[in-house]
PyMOL Python script that loads the backbone (N, CA, C, O; Angstrom):
from pymol import cmd

cmd.read_pdbstr("""\
ATOM      1  N   MET A   1     -32.090  61.824 142.097  1.00  0.00           N
ATOM      2  CA  MET A   1     -32.667  61.041 141.329  1.00  0.00           C
ATOM      3  C   MET A   1     -31.505  59.779 140.532  1.00  0.00           C
ATOM      4  O   MET A   1     -31.725  58.660 140.071  1.00  0.00           O
ATOM      5  N   ILE A   2     -30.339  60.542 140.647  1.00  0.00           N
ATOM      6  CA  ILE A   2     -29.528  59.589 139.898  1.00  0.00           C
ATOM      7  C   ILE A   2     -29.070  58.507 141.443  1.00  0.00           C
ATOM      8  O   ILE A   2     -28.202  57.665 141.213  1.00  0.00           O
ATOM      9  N   GLY A   3     -29.421  58.535 142.355  1.00  0.00           N
ATOM     10  CA  GLY A   3     -29.128  57.784 143.659  1.00  0.00           C
ATOM     11  C   GLY A   3     -30.407  56.767 143.176  1.00  0.00           C
ATOM     12  O   GLY A   3     -30.033  55.594 143.151  1.00  0.00           O
ATOM     13  N   LEU A   4     -31.973  56.970 142.748  1.00  0.00           N
ATOM     14  CA  LEU A   4     -32.286  56.187 142.458  1.00  0.00           C
ATOM     15  C   LEU A   4     -32.354  55.315 140.806  1.00  0.00           C
ATOM     16  O   LEU A   4     -32.918  54.254 140.541  1.00  0.00           O
ATOM     17  N   GLY A   5     -31.505  56.288 139.846  1.00  0.00           N
ATOM     18  CA  GLY A   5     -31.633  55.429 139.307  1.00  0.00           C
ATOM     19  C   GLY A   5     -30.321  54.472 139.008  1.00  0.00           C
ATOM     20  O   GLY A   5     -30.258  53.731 138.027  1.00  0.00           O
ATOM     21  N   ALA A   6     -29.126  54.619 140.157  1.00  0.00           N
ATOM     22  CA  ALA A   6     -28.317  53.687 140.375  1.00  0.00           C
ATOM     23  C   ALA A   6     -28.880  52.498 141.103  1.00  0.00           C
ATOM     24  O   ALA A   6     -28.793  51.380 140.594  1.00  0.00           O
ATOM     25  N   VAL A   7     -29.451  52.685 142.270  1.00  0.00           N
ATOM     26  CA  VAL A   7     -30.640  51.475 142.658  1.00  0.00           C
ATOM     27  C   VAL A   7     -31.525  50.544 141.810  1.00  0.00           C
ATOM     28  O   VAL A   7     -31.821  49.354 141.908  1.00  0.00           O
ATOM     29  N   ALA A   8     -31.866  51.609 140.865  1.00  0.00           N
ATOM     30  CA  ALA A   8     -33.173  50.598 139.913  1.00  0.00           C
ATOM     31  C   ALA A   8     -31.714  49.663 139.182  1.00  0.00           C
ATOM     32  O   ALA A   8     -31.575  48.441 139.129  1.00  0.00           O
ATOM     33  N   TYR A   9     -30.816  50.699 138.707  1.00  0.00           N
ATOM     34  CA  TYR A   9     -30.217  49.714 137.463  1.00  0.00           C
ATOM     35  C   TYR A   9     -29.212  48.140 138.729  1.00  0.00           C
ATOM     36  O   TYR A   9     -29.122  46.966 138.367  1.00  0.00           O
ATOM     37  N   PHE A  10     -28.817  48.532 139.692  1.00  0.00           N
ATOM     38  CA  PHE A  10     -27.940  47.370 140.199  1.00  0.00           C
ATOM     39  C   PHE A  10     -29.421  46.676 140.640  1.00  0.00           C
ATOM     40  O   PHE A  10     -29.388  45.826 139.750  1.00  0.00           O
ATOM     41  N   THR A  11     -30.182  46.506 141.058  1.00  0.00           N
ATOM     42  CA  THR A  11     -31.421  45.977 141.396  1.00  0.00           C
ATOM     43  C   THR A  11     -32.097  44.854 139.875  1.00  0.00           C
ATOM     44  O   THR A  11     -32.551  43.711 139.828  1.00  0.00           O
ATOM     45  N   TYR A  12     -31.932  45.545 139.203  1.00  0.00           N
ATOM     46  CA  TYR A  12     -31.843  45.037 138.006  1.00  0.00           C
ATOM     47  C   TYR A  12     -31.223  44.147 137.707  1.00  0.00           C
ATOM     48  O   TYR A  12     -31.647  42.993 137.647  1.00  0.00           O
ATOM     49  N   HIS A  13     -30.335  44.434 137.513  1.00  0.00           N
ATOM     50  CA  HIS A  13     -28.891  43.342 137.071  1.00  0.00           C
ATOM     51  C   HIS A  13     -29.067  42.337 138.261  1.00  0.00           C
ATOM     52  O   HIS A  13     -28.724  41.243 137.813  1.00  0.00           O
ATOM     53  N   THR A  14     -29.442  42.206 139.564  1.00  0.00           N
ATOM     54  CA  THR A  14     -29.271  41.512 140.345  1.00  0.00           C
ATOM     55  C   THR A  14     -29.972  40.483 140.378  1.00  0.00           C
ATOM     56  O   THR A  14     -29.620  39.470 140.984  1.00  0.00           O
ATOM     57  N   VAL A  15     -31.418  40.626 139.523  1.00  0.00           N
ATOM     58  CA  VAL A  15     -32.525  39.702 139.233  1.00  0.00           C
ATOM     59  C   VAL A  15     -32.254  39.444 137.895  1.00  0.00           C
ATOM     60  O   VAL A  15     -32.344  38.224 137.756  1.00  0.00           O
ATOM     61  N   GLU A  16     -31.980  39.949 136.884  1.00  0.00           N
ATOM     62  CA  GLU A  16     -31.972  39.806 135.466  1.00  0.00           C
ATOM     63  C   GLU A  16     -30.238  39.609 134.482  1.00  0.00           C
ATOM     64  O   GLU A  16     -29.936  39.491 133.295  1.00  0.00           O
ATOM     65  N   GLY A  17     -29.595  39.658 135.589  1.00  0.00           N
ATOM     66  CA  GLY A  17     -27.561  39.636 134.666  1.00  0.00           C
ATOM     67  C   GLY A  17     -27.628  38.296 134.577  1.00  0.00           C
ATOM     68  O   GLY A  17     -28.508  37.440 134.673  1.00  0.00           O
ATOM     69  N   ASP A  18     -26.677  38.328 134.404  1.00  0.00           N
ATOM     70  CA  ASP A  18     -25.943  37.143 133.647  1.00  0.00           C
ATOM     71  C   ASP A  18     -25.422  36.680 134.893  1.00  0.00           C
ATOM     72  O   ASP A  18     -24.785  35.655 134.648  1.00  0.00           O
ATOM     73  N   ARG A  19     -25.380  36.987 136.311  1.00  0.00           N
ATOM     74  CA  ARG A  19     -24.807  36.233 137.785  1.00  0.00           C
ATOM     75  C   ARG A  19     -25.865  36.529 138.094  1.00  0.00           C
ATOM     76  O   ARG A  19     -25.660  36.512 139.308  1.00  0.00           O
ATOM     77  N   GLY A  20     -27.561  36.982 137.947  1.00  0.00           N
ATOM     78  CA  GLY A  20     -28.297  37.014 138.631  1.00  0.00           C
ATOM     79  C   GLY A  20     -29.258  36.042 139.261  1.00  0.00           C
ATOM     80  O   GLY A  20     -29.168  34.963 138.674  1.00  0.00           O
ATOM     81  N   VAL A  21     -29.922  36.020 139.990  1.00  0.00           N
ATOM     82  CA  VAL A  21     -30.984  35.943 141.050  1.00  0.00           C
ATOM     83  C   VAL A  21     -31.664  34.443 139.518  1.00  0.00           C
ATOM     84  O   VAL A  21     -31.012  33.402 139.436  1.00  0.00           O
ATOM     85  N   LEU A  22     -32.430  34.575 138.932  1.00  0.00           N
ATOM     86  CA  LEU A  22     -32.990  34.132 137.968  1.00  0.00           C
ATOM     87  C   LEU A  22     -31.992  32.913 137.297  1.00  0.00           C
ATOM     88  O   LEU A  22     -32.361  31.741 137.234  1.00  0.00           O
ATOM     89  N   ALA A  23     -30.821  33.338 136.864  1.00  0.00           N
ATOM     90  CA  ALA A  23     -29.746  32.516 136.398  1.00  0.00           C
ATOM     91  C   ALA A  23     -29.345  31.706 137.155  1.00  0.00           C
ATOM     92  O   ALA A  23     -29.212  30.543 136.773  1.00  0.00           O
ATOM     93  N   TYR A  24     -28.971  32.163 138.717  1.00  0.00           N
ATOM     94  CA  TYR A  24     -28.735  30.810 139.376  1.00  0.00           C
ATOM     95  C   TYR A  24     -29.732  29.946 139.522  1.00  0.00           C
ATOM     96  O   TYR A  24     -29.260  28.878 139.913  1.00  0.00           O
ATOM     97  N   PHE A  25     -30.908  29.894 139.393  1.00  0.00           N
ATOM     98  CA  PHE A  25     -32.091  29.064 139.344  1.00  0.00           C
ATOM     99  C   PHE A  25     -32.074  28.472 138.116  1.00  0.00           C
ATOM    100  O   PHE A  25     -32.317  27.269 138.205  1.00  0.00           O
ATOM    101  N   ARG A  26     -31.887  28.843 137.037  1.00  0.00           N
ATOM    102  CA  ARG A  26     -31.572  28.250 135.388  1.00  0.00           C
ATOM    103  C   ARG A  26     -30.688  27.513 135.672  1.00  0.00           C
ATOM    104  O   ARG A  26     -30.975  26.315 135.649  1.00  0.00           O
ATOM    105  N   LEU A  27     -29.225  27.917 136.063  1.00  0.00           N
ATOM    106  CA  LEU A  27     -27.864  27.136 136.377  1.00  0.00           C
ATOM    107  C   LEU A  27     -28.169  25.423 137.559  1.00  0.00           C
ATOM    108  O   LEU A  27     -27.755  24.266 137.489  1.00  0.00           O
ATOM    109  N   GLN A  28     -29.034  26.137 138.459  1.00  0.00           N
ATOM    110  CA  GLN A  28     -29.684  24.734 139.072  1.00  0.00           C
ATOM    111  C   GLN A  28     -30.450  23.795 138.697  1.00  0.00           C
ATOM    112  O   GLN A  28     -30.337  22.667 139.175  1.00  0.00           O
ATOM    113  N   ALA A  29     -31.182  24.043 137.954  1.00  0.00           N
ATOM    114  CA  ALA A  29     -32.353  23.499 137.286  1.00  0.00           C
ATOM    115  C   ALA A  29     -31.096  22.324 136.195  1.00  0.00           C
ATOM    116  O   ALA A  29     -30.993  21.097 136.227  1.00  0.00           O
ATOM    117  N   GLU A  30     -30.377  23.286 135.395  1.00  0.00           N
ATOM    118  CA  GLU A  30     -29.336  22.592 134.543  1.00  0.00           C
ATOM    119  C   GLU A  30     -28.752  21.526 135.356  1.00  0.00           C
ATOM    120  O   GLU A  30     -28.734  20.352 134.986  1.00  0.00           O
ATOM    121  N   ILE A  31     -28.245  21.968 136.538  1.00  0.00           N
ATOM    122  CA  ILE A  31     -27.535  20.730 137.241  1.00  0.00           C
ATOM    123  C   ILE A  31     -28.451  19.912 137.380  1.00  0.00           C
ATOM    124  O   ILE A  31     -28.610  18.984 136.587  1.00  0.00           O
ATOM    125  N   LEU A  32     -29.042  20.069 138.181  1.00  0.00           N
ATOM    126  CA  LEU A  32     -29.777  18.422 137.938  1.00  0.00           C
ATOM    127  C   LEU A  32     -30.476  17.407 137.173  1.00  0.00           C
ATOM    128  O   LEU A  32     -30.971  16.364 137.598  1.00  0.00           O
ATOM    129  N   ASP A  33     -30.446  17.870 135.940  1.00  0.00           N
ATOM    130  CA  ASP A  33     -30.666  17.502 134.777  1.00  0.00           C
ATOM    131  C   ASP A  33     -29.317  16.906 134.556  1.00  0.00           C
ATOM    132  O   ASP A  33     -29.352  15.707 134.277  1.00  0.00           O
ATOM    133  N   ALA A  34     -28.032  17.504 134.620  1.00  0.00           N
ATOM    134  CA  ALA A  34     -26.838  16.749 134.133  1.00  0.00           C
ATOM    135  C   ALA A  34     -26.921  15.981 134.940  1.00  0.00           C
ATOM    136  O   ALA A  34     -26.597  14.910 134.426  1.00  0.00           O
ATOM    137  N   GLU A  35     -27.404  15.710 136.918  1.00  0.00           N
ATOM    138  CA  GLU A  35     -26.686  14.718 137.182  1.00  0.00           C
ATOM    139  C   GLU A  35     -27.779  13.708 137.223  1.00  0.00           C
ATOM    140  O   GLU A  35     -27.467  12.555 137.519  1.00  0.00           O
ATOM    141  N   MET A  36     -29.055  14.003 136.958  1.00  0.00           N
ATOM    142  CA  MET A  36     -29.887  12.481 136.391  1.00  0.00           C
ATOM    143  C   MET A  36     -29.497  12.081 135.458  1.00  0.00           C
ATOM    144  O   MET A  36     -29.643  10.859 135.472  1.00  0.00           O
ATOM    145  N   HIS A  37     -28.922  12.505 134.331  1.00  0.00           N
ATOM    146  CA  HIS A  37     -28.035  11.698 133.354  1.00  0.00           C
ATOM    147  C   HIS A  37     -27.245  11.107 133.842  1.00  0.00           C
ATOM    148  O   HIS A  37     -27.142   9.897 133.642  1.00  0.00           O
ATOM    149  N   LEU A  38     -26.392  11.821 134.682  1.00  0.00           N
ATOM    150  CA  LEU A  38     -25.237  11.042 135.157  1.00  0.00           C
ATOM    151  C   LEU A  38     -25.710   9.290 135.722  1.00  0.00           C
ATOM    152  O   LEU A  38     -25.215   8.164 135.688  1.00  0.00           O
ATOM    153  N   SER A  39     -26.440   9.678 136.011  1.00  0.00           N
ATOM    154  CA  SER A  39     -26.963   8.460 137.316  1.00  0.00           C
ATOM    155  C   SER A  39     -27.280   7.617 136.243  1.00  0.00           C
ATOM    156  O   SER A  39     -26.485   6.685 136.123  1.00  0.00           O
ATOM    157  N   ARG A  40     -28.182   7.650 135.433  1.00  0.00           N
ATOM    158  CA  ARG A  40     -28.454   7.119 134.154  1.00  0.00           C
ATOM    159  C   ARG A  40     -27.177   6.499 133.317  1.00  0.00           C
ATOM    160  O   ARG A  40     -26.804   5.329 133.239  1.00  0.00           O
ATOM    161  N   VAL A  41     -26.812   7.310 132.911  1.00  0.00           N
ATOM    162  CA  VAL A  41     -25.484   6.673 132.299  1.00  0.00           C
ATOM    163  C   VAL A  41     -24.448   5.872 133.314  1.00  0.00           C
ATOM    164  O   VAL A  41     -23.997   4.777 132.976  1.00  0.00           O
ATOM    165  N   ALA A  42     -24.165   6.368 134.335  1.00  0.00           N
ATOM    166  CA  ALA A  42     -23.569   5.615 134.996  1.00  0.00           C
ATOM    167  C   ALA A  42     -24.491   4.276 135.344  1.00  0.00           C
ATOM    168  O   ALA A  42     -23.737   3.414 135.796  1.00  0.00           O
ATOM    169  N   SER A  43     -25.319   3.994 135.310  1.00  0.00           N
ATOM    170  CA  SER A  43     -26.346   2.700 135.837  1.00  0.00           C
ATOM    171  C   SER A  43     -26.196   1.611 134.822  1.00  0.00           C
ATOM    172  O   SER A  43     -26.230   0.419 135.127  1.00  0.00           O
ATOM    173  N   GLU A  44     -25.994   2.157 133.341  1.00  0.00           N
ATOM    174  CA  GLU A  44     -25.835   2.216 132.016  1.00  0.00           C
ATOM    175  C   GLU A  44     -24.462   1.145 131.774  1.00  0.00           C
ATOM    176  O   GLU A  44     -24.401   0.076 131.166  1.00  0.00           O
ATOM    177  N   ARG A  45     -23.418   1.916 132.519  1.00  0.00           N
ATOM    178  CA  ARG A  45     -22.087   1.851 132.202  1.00  0.00           C
ATOM    179  C   ARG A  45     -21.556   0.826 133.348  1.00  0.00           C
ATOM    180  O   ARG A  45     -20.387   0.442 133.302  1.00  0.00           O
ATOM    181  N   THR A  46     -22.647   0.284 134.627  1.00  0.00           N
ATOM    182  CA  THR A  46     -22.242  -0.643 135.325  1.00  0.00           C
ATOM    183  C   THR A  46     -23.166  -2.333 134.852  1.00  0.00           C
ATOM    184  O   THR A  46     -22.924  -3.533 134.978  1.00  0.00           O
ATOM    185  N   GLU A  47     -23.996  -1.699 134.424  1.00  0.00           N
ATOM    186  CA  GLU A  47     -24.968  -3.296 133.652  1.00  0.00           C
ATOM    187  C   GLU A  47     -23.881  -3.661 132.818  1.00  0.00           C
ATOM    188  O   GLU A  47     -23.679  -4.871 132.706  1.00  0.00           O
ATOM    189  N   MET A  48     -22.902  -2.634 132.016  1.00  0.00           N
ATOM    190  CA  MET A  48     -22.388  -3.095 130.927  1.00  0.00           C
ATOM    191  C   MET A  48     -21.192  -3.864 131.074  1.00  0.00           C
ATOM    192  O   MET A  48     -20.991  -4.888 130.421  1.00  0.00           O
ATOM    193  N   GLU A  49     -20.108  -3.235 132.213  1.00  0.00           N
ATOM    194  CA  GLU A  49     -19.524  -3.730 132.830  1.00  0.00           C
ATOM    195  C   GLU A  49     -19.324  -5.186 133.371  1.00  0.00           C
ATOM    196  O   GLU A  49     -18.338  -5.919 133.297  1.00  0.00           O
ATOM    197  N   HIS A  50     -20.849  -5.432 134.072  1.00  0.00           N
ATOM    198  CA  HIS A  50     -21.051  -6.474 134.477  1.00  0.00           C
ATOM    199  C   HIS A  50     -21.365  -7.385 133.234  1.00  0.00           C
ATOM    200  O   HIS A  50     -20.755  -8.442 133.399  1.00  0.00           O
ATOM    201  N   ARG A  51     -22.055  -7.397 132.085  1.00  0.00           N
ATOM    202  CA  ARG A  51     -21.987  -7.997 131.090  1.00  0.00           C
ATOM    203  C   ARG A  51     -20.939  -8.524 130.299  1.00  0.00           C
ATOM    204  O   ARG A  51     -21.057  -9.356 129.400  1.00  0.00           O
ATOM    205  N   VAL A  52     -19.750  -7.897 130.759  1.00  0.00           N
ATOM    206  CA  VAL A  52     -18.433  -7.827 130.115  1.00  0.00           C
ATOM    207  C   VAL A  52     -17.777  -8.989 130.860  1.00  0.00           C
ATOM    208  O   VAL A  52     -17.167  -9.928 130.348  1.00  0.00           O
ATOM    209  N   GLN A  53     -17.988  -8.785 132.048  1.00  0.00           N
ATOM    210  CA  GLN A  53     -17.147  -9.839 132.959  1.00  0.00           C
ATOM    211  C   GLN A  53     -17.750 -10.588 133.086  1.00  0.00           C
ATOM    212  O   GLN A  53     -17.469 -11.227 134.099  1.00  0.00           O
ATOM    213  N   LEU A  54     -19.062 -11.171 132.225  1.00  0.00           N
ATOM    214  CA  LEU A  54     -19.473 -12.929 132.475  1.00  0.00           C
ATOM    215  C   LEU A  54     -19.202 -13.001 130.839  1.00  0.00           C
ATOM    216  O   LEU A  54     -20.165 -13.481 130.241  1.00  0.00           O
ATOM    217  N   LEU A  55     -18.311 -12.697 130.166  1.00  0.00           N
ATOM    218  CA  LEU A  55     -17.671 -12.849 129.022  1.00  0.00           C
ATOM    219  C   LEU A  55     -15.978 -12.956 129.025  1.00  0.00           C
ATOM    220  O   LEU A  55     -15.415 -13.010 127.932  1.00  0.00           O
ATOM    221  N   ARG A  56     -15.410 -12.978 129.911  1.00  0.00           N
ATOM    222  CA  ARG A  56     -13.975 -12.970 130.321  1.00  0.00           C
ATOM    223  C   ARG A  56     -13.802 -14.452 130.236  1.00  0.00           C
ATOM    224  O   ARG A  56     -14.489 -15.364 130.698  1.00  0.00           O
ATOM    225  N   PRO A  57     -12.470 -14.457 129.371  1.00  0.00           N
ATOM    226  CA  PRO A  57     -12.453 -15.952 129.344  1.00  0.00           C
ATOM    227  C   PRO A  57     -12.174 -16.991 130.671  1.00  0.00           C
ATOM    228  O   PRO A  57     -12.412 -18.194 130.571  1.00  0.00           O
ATOM    229  N   ASP A  58     -11.642 -16.385 131.923  1.00  0.00           N
ATOM    230  CA  ASP A  58     -11.319 -16.515 132.762  1.00  0.00           C
ATOM    231  C   ASP A  58     -12.617 -17.125 133.913  1.00  0.00           C
ATOM    232  O   ASP A  58     -12.495 -17.868 134.886  1.00  0.00           O
ATOM    233  N   HIS A  59     -13.475 -16.664 133.506  1.00  0.00           N
ATOM    234  CA  HIS A  59     -15.281 -16.622 134.086  1.00  0.00           C
ATOM    235  C   HIS A  59     -16.256 -16.165 132.897  1.00  0.00           C
ATOM    236  O   HIS A  59     -16.957 -15.191 132.625  1.00  0.00           O
ATOM    237  N   LEU A  60     -15.862 -17.595 132.255  1.00  0.00           N
ATOM    238  CA  LEU A  60     -16.944 -17.339 131.028  1.00  0.00           C
ATOM    239  C   LEU A  60     -18.408 -17.677 131.321  1.00  0.00           C
ATOM    240  O   LEU A  60     -18.501 -18.843 131.704  1.00  0.00           O
ATOM    241  N   ASP A  61     -19.441 -17.114 131.272  1.00  0.00           N
ATOM    242  CA  ASP A  61     -21.000 -17.760 131.556  1.00  0.00           C
ATOM    243  C   ASP A  61     -21.647 -18.393 130.703  1.00  0.00           C
ATOM    244  O   ASP A  61     -22.543 -17.689 130.236  1.00  0.00           O
ATOM    245  N   PRO A  62     -21.602 -19.634 130.183  1.00  0.00           N
ATOM    246  CA  PRO A  62     -22.582 -20.933 129.444  1.00  0.00           C
ATOM    247  C   PRO A  62     -23.706 -19.667 128.792  1.00  0.00           C
ATOM    248  O   PRO A  62     -23.495 -19.457 127.597  1.00  0.00           O
ATOM    249  N   ASP A  63     -24.609 -18.992 129.278  1.00  0.00           N
ATOM    250  CA  ASP A  63     -25.730 -18.789 128.687  1.00  0.00           C
ATOM    251  C   ASP A  63     -25.245 -17.388 128.186  1.00  0.00           C
ATOM    252  O   ASP A  63     -25.747 -16.868 127.189  1.00  0.00           O
ATOM    253  N   MET A  64     -24.192 -16.759 128.957  1.00  0.00           N
ATOM    254  CA  MET A  64     -23.866 -15.288 127.853  1.00  0.00           C
ATOM    255  C   MET A  64     -23.415 -15.488 126.809  1.00  0.00           C
ATOM    256  O   MET A  64     -23.746 -14.905 125.777  1.00  0.00           O
ATOM    257  N   LEU A  65     -22.604 -16.326 126.911  1.00  0.00           N
ATOM    258  CA  LEU A  65     -21.877 -17.224 125.239  1.00  0.00           C
ATOM    259  C   LEU A  65     -22.446 -17.174 124.825  1.00  0.00           C
ATOM    260  O   LEU A  65     -22.393 -16.329 123.931  1.00  0.00           O
ATOM    261  N   GLU A  66     -24.083 -18.276 125.005  1.00  0.00           N
ATOM    262  CA  GLU A  66     -25.140 -18.681 124.123  1.00  0.00           C
ATOM    263  C   GLU A  66     -25.726 -17.365 123.510  1.00  0.00           C
ATOM    264  O   GLU A  66     -25.712 -17.234 122.286  1.00  0.00           O
ATOM    265  N   GLU A  67     -26.222 -16.424 124.287  1.00  0.00           N
ATOM    266  CA  GLU A  67     -27.040 -15.180 123.901  1.00  0.00           C
ATOM    267  C   GLU A  67     -26.079 -15.013 123.260  1.00  0.00           C
ATOM    268  O   GLU A  67     -26.238 -15.741 122.280  1.00  0.00           O
ATOM    269  N   ARG A  68     -24.884 -14.365 123.147  1.00  0.00           N
ATOM    270  CA  ARG A  68     -24.347 -13.496 122.146  1.00  0.00           C
ATOM    271  C   ARG A  68     -23.978 -14.255 121.051  1.00  0.00           C
ATOM    272  O   ARG A  68     -24.035 -13.599 120.011  1.00  0.00           O
ATOM    273  N   ALA A  69     -23.688 -15.187 120.934  1.00  0.00           N
ATOM    274  CA  ALA A  69     -23.624 -16.111 119.650  1.00  0.00           C
ATOM    275  C   ALA A  69     -24.982 -16.395 118.636  1.00  0.00           C
ATOM    276  O   ALA A  69     -25.298 -16.592 117.463  1.00  0.00           O
ATOM    277  N   ARG A  70     -25.512 -16.262 119.982  1.00  0.00           N
ATOM    278  CA  ARG A  70     -27.406 -16.148 119.151  1.00  0.00           C
ATOM    279  C   ARG A  70     -27.204 -15.103 118.396  1.00  0.00           C
ATOM    280  O   ARG A  70     -27.133 -15.241 117.174  1.00  0.00           O
ATOM    281  N   ILE A  71     -27.051 -13.630 119.119  1.00  0.00           N
ATOM    282  CA  ILE A  71     -26.944 -12.400 118.445  1.00  0.00           C
ATOM    283  C   ILE A  71     -26.199 -12.050 117.267  1.00  0.00           C
ATOM    284  O   ILE A  71     -26.627 -11.402 116.312  1.00  0.00           O
ATOM    285  N   MET A  72     -24.768 -12.650 117.450  1.00  0.00           N
ATOM    286  CA  MET A  72     -24.256 -12.650 116.908  1.00  0.00           C
ATOM    287  C   MET A  72     -24.290 -12.860 115.288  1.00  0.00           C
ATOM    288  O   MET A  72     -24.134 -12.127 114.311  1.00  0.00           O
ATOM    289  N   LEU A  73     -24.669 -14.688 115.583  1.00  0.00           N
ATOM    290  CA  LEU A  73     -24.876 -15.193 114.631  1.00  0.00           C
ATOM    291  C   LEU A  73     -26.472 -15.682 113.680  1.00  0.00           C
ATOM    292  O   LEU A  73     -26.756 -16.575 112.881  1.00  0.00           O
ATOM    293  N   ASN A  74     -27.248 -14.465 114.352  1.00  0.00           N
ATOM    294  CA  ASN A  74     -28.513 -14.355 113.967  1.00  0.00           C
ATOM    295  C   ASN A  74     -29.572 -15.937 114.105  1.00  0.00           C
ATOM    296  O   ASN A  74     -30.134 -16.435 113.129  1.00  0.00           O
ATOM    297  N   MET A  75     -29.621 -16.333 115.097  1.00  0.00           N
ATOM    298  CA  MET A  75     -29.475 -18.289 114.774  1.00  0.00           C
ATOM    299  C   MET A  75     -30.760 -18.554 115.944  1.00  0.00           C
ATOM    300  O   MET A  75     -30.688 -17.775 116.894  1.00  0.00           O
ATOM    301  N   GLY A  76     -31.417 -19.117 115.975  1.00  0.00           N
ATOM    302  CA  GLY A  76     -31.909 -19.707 116.783  1.00  0.00           C
ATOM    303  C   GLY A  76     -32.270 -21.524 116.518  1.00  0.00           C
ATOM    304  O   GLY A  76     -31.906 -22.279 115.616  1.00  0.00           O
ATOM    305  N   ARG A  77     -33.071 -21.743 117.651  1.00  0.00           N
ATOM    306  CA  ARG A  77     -33.168 -23.668 117.717  1.00  0.00           C
ATOM    307  C   ARG A  77     -34.274 -23.384 116.864  1.00  0.00           C
ATOM    308  O   ARG A  77     -34.834 -22.353 116.489  1.00  0.00           O
ATOM    309  N   GLU A  78     -34.489 -25.143 116.583  1.00  0.00           N
ATOM    310  CA  GLU A  78     -35.833 -25.126 115.575  1.00  0.00           C
ATOM    311  C   GLU A  78     -36.640 -25.115 117.047  1.00  0.00           C
ATOM    312  O   GLU A  78     -36.288 -25.450 118.178  1.00  0.00           O
ATOM    313  N   GLY A  79     -38.279 -24.401 116.330  1.00  0.00           N
ATOM    314  CA  GLY A  79     -39.040 -24.823 117.275  1.00  0.00           C
ATOM    315  C   GLY A  79     -39.115 -23.667 118.144  1.00  0.00           C
ATOM    316  O   GLY A  79     -40.060 -23.590 118.930  1.00  0.00           O
ATOM    317  N   GLU A  80     -38.099 -22.621 118.091  1.00  0.00           N
ATOM    318  CA  GLU A  80     -37.982 -21.750 119.140  1.00  0.00           C
ATOM    319  C   GLU A  80     -38.914 -20.260 119.148  1.00  0.00           C
ATOM    320  O   GLU A  80     -39.225 -19.914 118.008  1.00  0.00           O
ATOM    321  N   VAL A  81     -39.212 -19.695 119.827  1.00  0.00           N
ATOM    322  CA  VAL A  81     -40.158 -18.169 119.663  1.00  0.00           C
ATOM    323  C   VAL A  81     -39.172 -17.398 119.759  1.00  0.00           C
ATOM    324  O   VAL A  81     -38.192 -17.541 120.490  1.00  0.00           O
ATOM    325  N   VAL A  82     -39.434 -16.427 118.914  1.00  0.00           N
ATOM    326  CA  VAL A  82     -38.311 -15.154 119.573  1.00  0.00           C
ATOM    327  C   VAL A  82     -38.946 -14.105 119.265  1.00  0.00           C
ATOM    328  O   VAL A  82     -39.673 -13.782 118.326  1.00  0.00           O
ATOM    329  N   VAL A  83     -38.296 -13.256 120.862  1.00  0.00           N
ATOM    330  CA  VAL A  83     -39.338 -12.042 121.392  1.00  0.00           C
ATOM    331  C   VAL A  83     -38.348 -11.069 120.641  1.00  0.00           C
ATOM    332  O   VAL A  83     -37.313 -11.651 120.315  1.00  0.00           O
ATOM    333  N   PHE A  84     -38.383 -10.129 120.388  1.00  0.00           N
ATOM    334  CA  PHE A  84     -37.407  -9.190 119.984  1.00  0.00           C
ATOM    335  C   PHE A  84     -37.705  -8.033 121.018  1.00  0.00           C
ATOM    336  O   PHE A  84     -38.863  -7.744 121.320  1.00  0.00           O
ATOM    337  N   ASP A  85     -36.604  -7.384 121.548  1.00  0.00           N
ATOM    338  CA  ASP A  85     -36.560  -6.548 122.602  1.00  0.00           C
ATOM    339  C   ASP A  85     -35.969  -4.941 122.291  1.00  0.00           C
ATOM    340  O   ASP A  85     -34.814  -4.518 122.250  1.00  0.00           O
ATOM    341  N   LYS A  86     -37.361  -4.216 122.084  1.00  0.00           N
ATOM    342  CA  LYS A  86     -36.620  -2.984 120.842  1.00  0.00           C
ATOM    343  C   LYS A  86     -35.932  -1.746 121.808  1.00  0.00           C
ATOM    344  O   LYS A  86     -35.765  -0.601 121.388  1.00  0.00           O
ATOM    345  N   ARG A  87     -35.521  -2.261 123.353  1.00  0.00           N
ATOM    346  CA  ARG A  87     -34.813  -1.169 124.125  1.00  0.00           C
ATOM    347  C   ARG A  87     -33.444  -1.573 123.889  1.00  0.00           C
ATOM    348  O   ARG A  87     -32.529  -0.763 124.041  1.00  0.00           O
ATOM    349  N   ARG A  88     -33.212  -2.903 123.487  1.00  0.00           N
ATOM    350  CA  ARG A  88     -31.476  -2.936 123.311  1.00  0.00           C
ATOM    351  C   ARG A  88     -31.197  -2.671 121.318  1.00  0.00           C
ATOM    352  O   ARG A  88     -30.058  -2.645 120.852  1.00  0.00           O
TER     353      ARG A  88
END
""", "prot")
cmd.dss("prot")
cmd.show_as("cartoon", "prot")
cmd.util.cbc("prot")
cmd.orient("prot")
C-alpha cells in the first residue's frame, strides 16, 4: 500500500508538478510567443534603423527629409490631399 501510494505521488508530480510534463508544454508555448514577439520587434528595429540611416548628414535622402519636415511642422502644399495612416 505504501509503495502504491509512493508511485501515485511521484506519477502525479511528474505530470502536474512545477517541473512536470504540463509545465514543460506551457513553457514551450511561452517561448514560442516570446520568439514571435522578438521577431516582430527586430523587424521594427531594422525598419527604424533604415529610416534613421536615410536622415544622416553624410547620406541625406531628400524625400525622407521632406516627409519628416511635413510631419514635424504639420504642413502640406496647397492642393494636396493628405491621407492619414493610423498604423504609425
